N, C-alpha and C positions, 0 to 999 in steps of 0.2 A: 929953339931947335932941340933942346934936350927933351922938351915936352913932346915935340913931334916924334922924336925917336922913341920916346917912352910909349907914346900912343901907338906907333907902328909896331913896336915890340910887343905891347900888350895885345894889339889886334892880331898880330901873327901868332903870338903865344896862345891866344884864345882859339884861333882857327885850328892851330895844331892840336890843342887839347880836344877840341870838338872832333877833329879828324881821328884822333886816337880813341876817343869814346865811341865814335861810329865804327871804327875798325874792331874794337873790342866787342861791341854789340853784334857786329856782323860775324865775328869769330864765335861768339857765344851762340848765336842763332844757327850757324853752320854746325857747331858741335851738337846742339839740340837736335837739329835735323838728322845728323849722323846717328845719334842715340835712338831717335825715334825710328829711323830706317832700320837700324840693327834690331830694335825691339820688334818691329813689324816682321823682319826676316825670321827672328826667333819664333814669333807667333805662327808664321806660315809654316816653319819647320815642324813646330809642335802639332799644328793642324794636320800636316801631311803625314807625320808619324802616327797620329791617332787614326787617320783615315786608312793608312796602310795596315795598322793593327786590326781595325774592324774588318777590312777587306780580307785579310789573311784568316781571321777568325771565321768569317762567313764562308770562305772557300773550304776550309777544313771541315766546318760543320756540314756543308753540302756534300763533300766527298764521303764523310762518315755516314750520312743519311743514305746516300746512294748505295754504299756498301751494305747497310742494314736492309735496304729494299731488296738488293740482290740475294742476300742471305735468306730473307723471308720467302722470296720467289723460289729459291732452290729447295727450301724446306717443304714448300707446298708440292713441288714436283716430286720430291722424295716420298712424301706421304702418299701421293697418287700412285707412284710406281710400287710402293710397298703394298698398297691395296690391290693393285693389279697382279702383283706377284702372288699374294695370298689367294686371289681368285683363280689364277692359273694353276697354283698348287692344288687347290681343291678340285679343279677339273681334272688335273693329272691323276690324283688319287682315285677319283671316280672312274676314269678310263682304265686305270690299272685293275680296279675291282671288276670292271666289265670284261677285261681281257682274261683275268683269272677265272671268271665264270665261263668264258668261252672254251677253256681247255678241259672241261669235263668230257667224259667219253660220250655222254648222250648228246652234247652240243656238237662234238666233232662228227658223230654219226649223222646227225641231222644235216649239218653243212655238207657232208660228203654225199648224202642222198639228194639234196636239193640242187647244189651247184654243179656237182660233178657226175650226177646220175649213177652213182655207185650202188651196188647191191651186194648181198652176201654171196659167196661162191657156191656153185652147184656141187653136187657130190662127185661129179666127174672132174672138177677142178681141184679137189682136195687130194693131197699126197701125204701119206703117213711116213714118218722116219723113225726108225728104231733107235732109241737112246739108252745108254747105260743107266742103271738105276741110281748109281752114285752121282752122276752128273745131273740126273733128274731131280734128286733131292736138293742139289745146289741151286738149280733153276727155280724150284718151288720155294726155297728159302729166300731167294732174291725177289721172287714175285710177292711173297708175303711181306717182305720188308718194304717193297715199293708200294703195296697196298696200304701198309701201316703209315708210311710217309705221306701218301695221298690223303688218307683220312685226317692226319694231323694238319696237313696243309689246308684242307677244306674247313676244318674246325677253326683254324687261325683266321682264314678269310671270312668266315661267318662272324667271328668276334670283331674283326676289323669293320665289317659292314655295320655292325651295331654301333660302333663309335664313330 
């Protein structure tokens, strides 16, 4: 009987040892699975972080490039408008010179005769007024000054036309 008890005891003991070994192996496998799962999660997080960084970098790059494209387009518009402004300024100067040329007495007389059919007055339409000699000198001085200013103005216009 002692041997039978010993055999049962040994058999139960061996089964219990095997069960403990199996439980320990299962625990180790579970721990390994958990570690592997955690490592995979960490790798996924790292991959997601890298992808987010690359995506963010690409988005910022695209935004900056769009900004530079807009700046380049606006510079082209500015250059075009500056050229147009220069062209219009040249036309304006030319028209001012033409206007200045139109204000000469001969041009005014020509326009008056052609457009308005004006002529010189007849002797019956002329009225003479007696004027003091002192006021006459003042009027002549003003006329001389006006003629002098007109001559200077015409010289300046001529010089402008040259340049």
